[in-house]
C-alpha positions as CSV (number, residue, x, y, z in Angstrom):
1,M,14.7,-68.5,-9.9
2,M,16.1,-67.2,-6.6
3,T,17.3,-69.5,-4.2
4,R,16.4,-70.1,-0.7
5,R,19.7,-68.8,0.6
6,G,19.7,-66.0,-1.9
7,L,16.2,-64.7,-0.9
8,L,17.1,-64.5,2.8
9,K,20.6,-63.0,2.3
10,T,19.0,-60.4,0.0
11,A,16.2,-59.8,2.5
12,A,18.5,-58.9,5.4
13,I,15.7,-57.9,7.7
14,T,16.4,-57.1,11.2
15,G,15.2,-59.9,13.4
16,A,12.8,-61.4,10.8
17,V,14.8,-64.2,9.6
18,T,16.1,-65.1,13.0
19,G,15.5,-68.7,14.0
20,L,13.2,-70.3,17.0
21,G,16.1,-69.8,19.3
22,A,16.5,-66.0,18.9
23,I,12.7,-65.8,19.2
24,A,12.6,-68.1,22.5
25,S,15.5,-66.2,24.1
26,S,13.3,-63.3,25.0
27,T,10.9,-65.7,27.0
28,V,10.6,-66.5,30.9
29,L,8.7,-69.1,32.6
30,N,6.1,-67.0,34.9
31,A,4.7,-68.0,38.2
32,E,1.8,-69.4,36.4
33,G,3.8,-71.9,34.6
34,K,3.5,-70.0,31.2
35,W,6.2,-68.7,28.9
36,E,6.2,-65.2,28.7
37,I,7.7,-62.6,26.4
38,L,9.5,-59.9,28.1
39,E,8.1,-56.5,26.9
40,P,10.1,-53.6,26.2
41,A,9.8,-50.3,27.9
42,T,8.6,-47.0,26.3
43,T,7.7,-43.4,26.7
44,N,5.6,-43.3,23.5
45,Q,2.0,-42.2,23.3
46,T,-0.6,-44.6,22.3
47,M,-2.0,-45.0,18.6
48,V,-5.3,-46.3,20.0
49,G,-8.2,-44.0,19.0
50,V,-6.1,-41.8,17.1
51,P,-7.9,-40.2,13.9
52,F,-6.5,-40.0,10.5
53,E,-5.8,-36.3,9.3
54,R,-8.3,-35.4,6.8
55,H,-7.3,-36.0,3.3
56,E,-9.4,-34.5,0.4
57,K,-7.3,-36.8,-2.1
58,V,-5.3,-39.8,-0.9
59,R,-1.9,-40.0,-2.4
60,L,-0.9,-43.7,-2.8
61,G,2.5,-45.7,-3.3
62,V,2.2,-49.4,-3.8
63,I,5.4,-51.4,-3.2
64,G,5.0,-54.9,-4.8
65,V,2.9,-55.4,-8.0
66,G,2.8,-59.1,-8.6
67,G,-0.5,-61.0,-8.3
68,R,-1.8,-59.7,-5.2
69,G,-0.6,-56.0,-5.4
70,T,-2.0,-55.7,-8.9
71,G,-5.3,-57.0,-7.8
72,V,-5.3,-54.6,-4.9
73,L,-4.0,-51.9,-7.0
74,G,-7.0,-52.2,-9.5
75,N,-9.6,-52.1,-6.4
76,F,-7.9,-48.7,-5.2
77,L,-8.1,-47.4,-8.8
78,A,-11.8,-47.9,-8.5
79,V,-12.2,-45.9,-5.2
80,P,-13.1,-42.1,-6.0
81,G,-10.4,-39.8,-4.5
82,V,-7.5,-42.2,-4.9
83,E,-4.3,-40.9,-6.7
84,V,-1.5,-43.5,-7.6
85,K,1.6,-41.5,-7.3
86,A,4.3,-44.5,-7.3
87,V,4.7,-48.1,-7.8
88,C,7.6,-50.3,-7.3
89,D,8.7,-53.9,-7.9
90,V,11.8,-55.7,-8.5
91,V,10.4,-56.9,-11.9
92,P,10.5,-54.0,-14.2
93,A,7.7,-55.4,-16.4
94,R,5.3,-55.4,-13.5
95,T,5.8,-51.7,-12.8
96,A,5.2,-51.1,-16.4
97,R,1.9,-53.0,-16.1
98,A,0.9,-51.1,-13.0
99,A,1.8,-47.8,-14.4
100,K,-0.5,-48.6,-17.6
101,M,-3.5,-49.4,-15.3
102,V,-3.0,-46.0,-13.5
103,E,-3.1,-44.5,-16.6
104,K,-6.2,-46.5,-18.2
105,A,-7.9,-45.1,-15.0
106,G,-7.4,-41.7,-16.0
107,Q,-4.4,-40.7,-13.9
108,P,-1.0,-39.5,-14.8
109,R,1.6,-42.3,-15.1
110,P,3.1,-43.2,-11.7
111,T,6.7,-43.0,-11.1
112,E,8.3,-46.6,-11.3
113,Y,10.8,-48.0,-9.1
114,H,12.5,-51.0,-10.1
115,A,16.3,-50.4,-9.8
116,G,16.8,-53.5,-7.2
117,D,15.6,-55.0,-4.1
118,H,16.0,-51.8,-2.1
119,D,14.8,-49.2,-4.6
120,Y,11.5,-49.2,-2.3
121,E,13.5,-46.9,0.1
122,N,13.5,-44.3,-2.6
123,L,9.7,-44.7,-2.9
124,C,9.4,-44.2,0.7
125,K,11.5,-41.0,0.8
126,R,8.7,-39.4,-1.4
127,D,7.2,-36.5,0.5
128,D,4.2,-36.4,-1.6
129,L,2.6,-39.7,-0.2
130,D,-0.2,-40.3,2.4
131,L,-0.4,-44.1,2.3
132,I,2.0,-46.9,1.2
133,Y,0.4,-50.2,0.6
134,I,3.0,-53.3,0.9
135,A,2.5,-56.6,-1.0
136,T,5.5,-58.4,-1.2
137,P,6.8,-61.8,0.3
138,W,6.5,-62.1,4.1
139,I,9.9,-61.7,5.2
140,W,10.1,-58.0,3.3
141,H,7.2,-56.8,4.9
142,I,8.4,-55.5,8.3
143,R,11.4,-53.7,6.8
144,M,9.2,-51.9,4.0
145,A,6.6,-51.2,6.8
146,L,9.5,-49.6,9.1
147,S,10.7,-47.5,6.1
148,S,7.3,-46.2,5.3
149,L,6.7,-45.1,8.9
150,E,10.1,-43.7,9.5
151,N,9.5,-41.6,6.4
152,G,6.1,-40.2,7.8
153,H,3.6,-42.4,5.9
154,H,0.4,-44.2,6.9
155,T,1.3,-47.9,6.1
156,A,-0.6,-50.9,5.0
157,T,0.7,-54.4,4.8
158,E,-0.6,-57.7,3.5
159,V,-0.8,-60.4,5.9
160,P,1.0,-61.2,8.1
161,S,2.6,-57.9,8.9
162,A,5.6,-59.2,10.8
163,R,7.0,-62.8,11.6
164,T,8.7,-62.5,14.7
165,I,7.8,-61.3,18.3
166,E,10.5,-58.6,18.0
167,D,9.3,-57.3,14.6
168,C,5.8,-57.3,15.8
169,W,7.1,-54.8,18.9
170,A,9.1,-52.9,16.1
171,I,6.0,-52.1,14.0
172,V,4.2,-51.0,17.2
173,N,7.2,-48.8,18.7
174,V,7.8,-47.0,15.1
175,S,3.9,-46.4,14.8
176,E,3.7,-44.7,17.8
177,K,7.0,-42.9,17.6
178,H,6.0,-41.4,14.1
179,R,2.5,-40.9,15.0
180,K,1.3,-43.0,11.8
181,H,-0.9,-45.8,11.5
182,C,0.3,-49.2,10.3
183,M,-2.6,-51.4,9.7
184,M,-2.6,-55.0,8.3
185,F,-4.8,-55.4,5.2
186,E,-6.9,-58.3,6.6
187,N,-9.6,-58.3,3.8
188,C,-11.4,-61.1,5.5
189,C,-12.9,-58.9,8.1
190,Y,-14.7,-57.1,5.4
191,G,-16.5,-60.2,3.9
192,Q,-20.2,-59.7,3.2
193,T,-20.9,-62.6,5.7
194,E,-18.3,-61.6,8.4
195,L,-19.8,-58.0,8.6
196,M,-23.2,-59.3,8.7
197,V,-22.3,-61.4,11.6
198,L,-20.4,-59.1,13.5
199,R,-23.7,-56.6,13.5
200,M,-25.5,-59.9,14.9
201,C,-23.1,-60.2,17.6
202,K,-23.0,-56.5,18.6
203,A,-26.7,-56.7,18.7
204,G,-26.9,-59.5,21.2
205,L,-28.5,-62.0,18.8
206,L,-26.0,-64.7,19.9
207,G,-26.2,-63.6,23.7
208,E,-22.8,-63.4,25.6
209,L,-20.1,-64.9,23.5
210,T,-18.1,-67.7,24.7
211,H,-16.0,-69.2,21.9
212,G,-15.0,-68.8,18.2
213,S,-13.1,-70.5,15.6
214,G,-11.2,-69.5,12.5
215,A,-8.9,-71.4,9.9
216,Y,-7.0,-71.1,7.1
217,N,-7.3,-74.5,5.3
218,H,-6.6,-74.0,1.8
219,D,-4.8,-76.8,-0.4
220,L,-1.8,-74.8,-1.9
221,R,0.3,-77.6,-2.7
222,A,0.5,-76.8,-6.2
223,L,1.2,-73.3,-5.8
224,L,3.9,-73.8,-3.3
225,F,5.8,-76.0,-6.3
226,E,5.5,-73.4,-8.8
227,D,8.5,-71.8,-10.2
228,E,6.9,-68.2,-10.4
229,G,5.0,-66.0,-8.2
230,E,4.4,-67.3,-4.4
231,G,6.2,-70.6,-5.4
232,L,9.5,-68.5,-5.3
233,W,9.3,-67.9,-1.6
234,R,6.1,-69.4,0.3
235,R,7.2,-72.7,0.3
236,F,10.5,-71.8,1.9
237,E,8.6,-71.0,5.3
238,H,7.9,-74.5,5.7
239,L,11.5,-75.4,5.9
240,D,12.6,-73.8,9.2
241,R,9.1,-73.1,10.9
242,N,6.9,-75.4,12.6
243,G,3.4,-73.7,13.5
244,N,0.5,-71.9,12.4
245,L,2.3,-69.8,9.6
246,Y,-0.9,-67.9,8.4
247,P,-3.4,-67.3,11.3
248,T,-5.0,-63.9,10.2
249,H,-7.5,-64.7,7.8
250,G,-9.4,-66.9,10.0
251,L,-8.4,-65.1,13.4
252,G,-9.3,-61.7,12.2
253,P,-12.9,-61.5,12.0
254,V,-13.3,-64.0,15.6
255,A,-11.3,-61.2,17.2
256,N,-13.8,-58.5,15.9
257,Y,-16.7,-60.5,16.9
258,L,-15.0,-60.8,20.4
259,D,-13.9,-57.2,20.8
260,C,-10.4,-58.1,21.2
261,N,-8.1,-55.2,21.8
262,R,-11.7,-53.3,22.2
263,G,-12.6,-54.7,25.7
264,D,-10.9,-58.1,25.5
265,R,-7.7,-59.5,24.6
266,F,-5.5,-62.7,23.7
267,D,-4.1,-63.8,26.8
268,Y,-2.4,-67.0,26.0
269,M,-2.2,-69.9,23.7
270,V,-1.1,-73.3,23.3
271,S,-0.3,-75.1,19.8
272,M,0.4,-78.4,18.2
273,S,1.3,-79.7,14.9
274,S,0.8,-83.0,13.1
275,Q,3.8,-84.6,11.3
276,S,4.8,-83.2,7.9
277,V,4.3,-85.7,5.1
278,G,1.8,-83.7,2.8
279,L,4.1,-81.8,0.7
280,Q,6.6,-84.8,0.5
281,S,3.8,-86.8,-0.8
282,W,2.8,-84.1,-3.2
283,R,6.1,-83.6,-4.9
284,A,6.9,-87.3,-5.0
285,A,3.7,-87.6,-7.2
286,N,4.1,-84.5,-9.4
287,L,7.8,-83.7,-9.6
288,K,10.8,-85.5,-11.4
289,P,13.2,-87.2,-9.2
290,T,16.0,-84.9,-10.3
291,D,14.2,-81.6,-9.4
292,P,16.2,-79.9,-6.8
293,K,12.9,-79.4,-4.8
294,M,13.1,-83.0,-4.1
295,K,16.0,-82.5,-1.5
296,E,14.1,-79.9,0.7
297,V,13.5,-81.0,4.1
298,Y,9.9,-79.9,5.6
299,H,9.6,-78.9,9.4
300,C,6.1,-77.6,9.6
301,G,3.6,-80.2,10.3
302,D,0.6,-80.3,8.0
303,Q,-2.2,-79.7,10.4
304,N,-1.8,-77.1,13.2
305,N,-4.2,-76.4,15.7
306,S,-4.0,-73.7,18.1
307,L,-6.0,-72.7,21.2
308,I,-6.2,-69.0,22.6
309,K,-7.8,-68.2,25.7
310,T,-8.8,-64.6,26.2
311,A,-8.5,-62.3,29.4
312,K,-12.2,-62.6,29.8
313,G,-12.0,-66.4,29.6
314,R,-13.4,-66.9,26.2
315,L,-11.9,-69.6,23.7
316,I,-10.7,-69.3,20.1
317,T,-9.8,-72.4,18.0
318,V,-7.2,-71.5,15.0
319,E,-6.4,-74.1,12.5
320,H,-3.8,-73.9,9.6
321,N,-3.2,-76.5,6.5
322,V,-2.0,-75.7,3.2
323,S,-0.3,-79.0,2.7
324,E,-3.1,-81.6,2.2
325,P,-6.1,-82.1,-0.2
326,H,-9.4,-80.2,1.2
327,P,-12.1,-77.8,0.1
328,Y,-11.3,-74.2,1.3
329,D,-12.4,-73.4,4.7
330,R,-11.9,-70.6,7.1
331,I,-14.5,-72.2,9.7
332,N,-15.4,-68.6,10.8
333,L,-17.5,-69.9,13.9
334,I,-18.9,-67.6,16.9
335,A,-21.0,-69.0,19.5
336,G,-22.6,-67.7,22.9
337,T,-25.6,-68.1,25.2
338,K,-28.5,-67.8,22.7
339,G,-27.0,-69.2,19.7
340,I,-24.3,-70.2,17.3
341,F,-23.0,-69.3,13.7
342,R,-21.0,-71.7,11.5
343,D,-19.9,-70.8,8.2
344,Y,-18.6,-73.0,4.9
345,P,-21.7,-73.0,4.4
346,A,-23.1,-70.0,6.3
347,R,-25.5,-71.2,8.7
348,L,-27.3,-69.9,11.9
349,Y,-29.1,-71.6,14.9
350,I,-30.9,-69.5,17.6
351,D,-32.1,-71.2,20.7
352,G,-36.1,-71.4,20.5
353,Q,-36.3,-70.7,16.6
354,K,-39.4,-71.5,15.0
355,E,-37.5,-74.2,12.7
356,G,-36.5,-76.2,15.6
357,E,-32.9,-77.5,16.5
358,Q,-31.4,-77.1,13.2
359,F,-29.2,-74.7,11.2
360,V,-31.1,-72.2,9.0
361,G,-29.5,-69.8,6.3
362,L,-28.8,-66.1,6.7
363,D,-31.4,-64.9,4.1
364,A,-34.4,-64.1,6.6
365,Y,-31.6,-62.0,8.7
366,K,-30.2,-59.9,5.7
367,A,-32.7,-57.3,5.9
368,D,-31.8,-56.5,9.7
369,F,-28.1,-57.2,9.8
370,E,-26.7,-56.4,6.4
371,H,-23.9,-54.1,6.9
372,P,-24.0,-50.6,5.4
373,L,-20.8,-50.9,3.8
374,W,-22.2,-53.9,1.6
375,S,-25.9,-52.4,1.4
376,A,-24.1,-49.2,-0.1
377,Q,-21.0,-50.2,-1.9
378,G,-21.8,-54.2,-2.6
379,D,-22.9,-53.8,-6.4
380,R,-19.7,-51.9,-7.1
381,A,-17.6,-54.3,-4.7
382,R,-18.7,-57.1,-6.9
383,K,-18.2,-55.7,-10.0
384,S,-14.7,-54.7,-9.0
385,G,-13.8,-58.5,-7.9
386,G,-11.2,-59.4,-5.5
387,H,-12.6,-62.5,-3.2
388,G,-16.1,-61.8,-3.8
389,G,-16.0,-58.0,-3.5
390,M,-14.3,-58.0,0.0
391,D,-11.1,-56.4,-1.2
392,Y,-12.8,-53.6,-2.7
393,I,-14.9,-53.0,0.4
394,M,-11.3,-52.9,2.5
395,C,-9.8,-50.5,0.3
396,W,-12.8,-48.0,0.0
397,R,-13.3,-48.2,3.9
398,V,-9.6,-47.3,4.3
399,I,-10.1,-44.5,2.2
400,Q,-13.4,-43.2,3.5
401,C,-11.7,-43.0,7.1
402,M,-8.8,-41.0,5.5
403,H,-11.1,-38.8,3.8
404,E,-13.3,-38.0,6.8
405,G,-10.7,-38.1,9.5
406,L,-11.8,-41.2,11.3
407,E,-9.6,-43.6,13.2
408,P,-8.9,-46.7,11.3
409,D,-11.0,-49.9,11.7
410,F,-7.8,-51.9,12.8
411,D,-4.4,-50.5,13.7
412,V,-1.0,-51.3,14.6
413,Y,-2.0,-53.2,17.7
414,D,-4.3,-55.4,15.6
415,S,-1.5,-56.1,13.1
416,A,0.9,-57.2,15.8
417,A,-1.8,-59.3,17.9
418,W,-3.2,-61.0,14.8
419,S,0.2,-61.7,13.4
420,V,2.0,-62.9,16.8
421,P,0.4,-66.1,16.8
422,A,2.6,-67.5,14.5
423,P,5.7,-67.0,16.5
424,L,3.9,-67.8,19.6
425,S,2.9,-71.1,18.2
426,E,6.4,-71.8,17.2
427,I,7.5,-71.5,20.8
428,S,4.5,-73.5,22.2
429,I,5.2,-76.3,19.9
430,A,9.1,-76.4,20.6
431,K,8.3,-76.4,24.3
432,G,6.1,-79.5,24.4
433,S,2.8,-77.7,23.5
434,A,3.3,-75.4,26.6
435,P,1.1,-72.3,27.1
436,V,2.7,-69.1,26.1
437,K,1.5,-65.8,27.1
438,F,0.6,-62.9,24.3
439,P,2.2,-59.7,24.8
440,D,0.0,-56.8,25.4
441,F,1.0,-54.7,22.3
442,T,-1.6,-51.9,23.7
443,R,0.1,-51.7,26.8
444,G,-3.3,-51.8,28.7
445,N,-5.3,-49.7,26.5
446,W,-7.3,-53.0,25.2
447,H,-9.9,-52.1,27.8
448,K,-11.1,-49.1,25.7
449,P,-14.2,-50.1,23.8
450,R,-13.9,-49.0,20.1
451,Q,-15.9,-49.7,17.0
452,F,-15.0,-51.7,13.9
453,A,-16.5,-50.3,10.6
454,G,-19.1,-48.2,12.1
455,V,-20.7,-51.2,14.3
């Protein structure tokens, strides 16, 4: 088992494992009394609205074929027009397993890269790849994404794409410089319910949208203390950080409902966390007193609540809790002047509806608002698995965009904007829940209206 010190030392990621002091050093208190991050100057051209070049076949490389990477690899193999050319992992048995999956799908055995922590660099140097997908521990995402982009490949990272403000700017600048897209694979944006509600919002069913809410409330206590998989690294995030560590699953769909980076944008946020007691309580009940994990000190509060105000004055609430017992919940709420939608369970209320003042199910709305991606690919998606089919829909849609030469549904600016609430929440909490301004990663191009998934 790799120790925390060994993991951080091995990663050696530029800026990605710096402490809060380094993050906060680039902030200033502006005239409005909000902490603001100084933005780097650039002469780069924007990637907003830039389409993919057309690809008859999409040649894929995969970095990280543990649990998550293997699952998404299976979804890619089920999408027509994908050729898996290379797979990489620090565990040789995993690349061998992935290579067998590719062969079983009727493709030639891919090249395997497993010669240490930095063998991914050799995969990135290949000139026969169109897209590299990254599914590794969070602290590796930024370095691998930059290597992929700098070698001329479109890039997809698991969430979050970056852990610091500096690294969010790094992926923006490198994506622009090399004219390659860097997409964060936020699968929750492609859920059947999320895409249906997105169509409702665009059709005006809920009226003028005023507020939304998202969350990642997921009991991960047992997983965090495992001696394999995510237990080898994810718990370490709770040692030195205090904030909303994982905002994107709840935030991504709400950002789409509100056209963030497509007519509106995140303006500023405030954040606060509860005390940290959940992980300590669980380990006391489940681990032996001699277990080395008993000596760890966790600083991240169990419950984090963050409020985001948008440039248009809309309000977004984002929650995070992986340290306490509760059913899985992403909240997924969106409301406006004519009605409100709430998820878990999915329910809708429209002002003046015949059912009266109560929530109703979505069945009556499915015929009018089911998204074409689910109408056309839903059966295959559900058979392919992956969070109810949303993983397959995500993979299918990205490949469709590359086949047809379309712009991606989400781009590097979404990757940065949806990742940066984590470090911003850390700053806000450290400064007494003070308001902190969002960087404008689009540099003013958020005004341009664009579609998501054809809506």
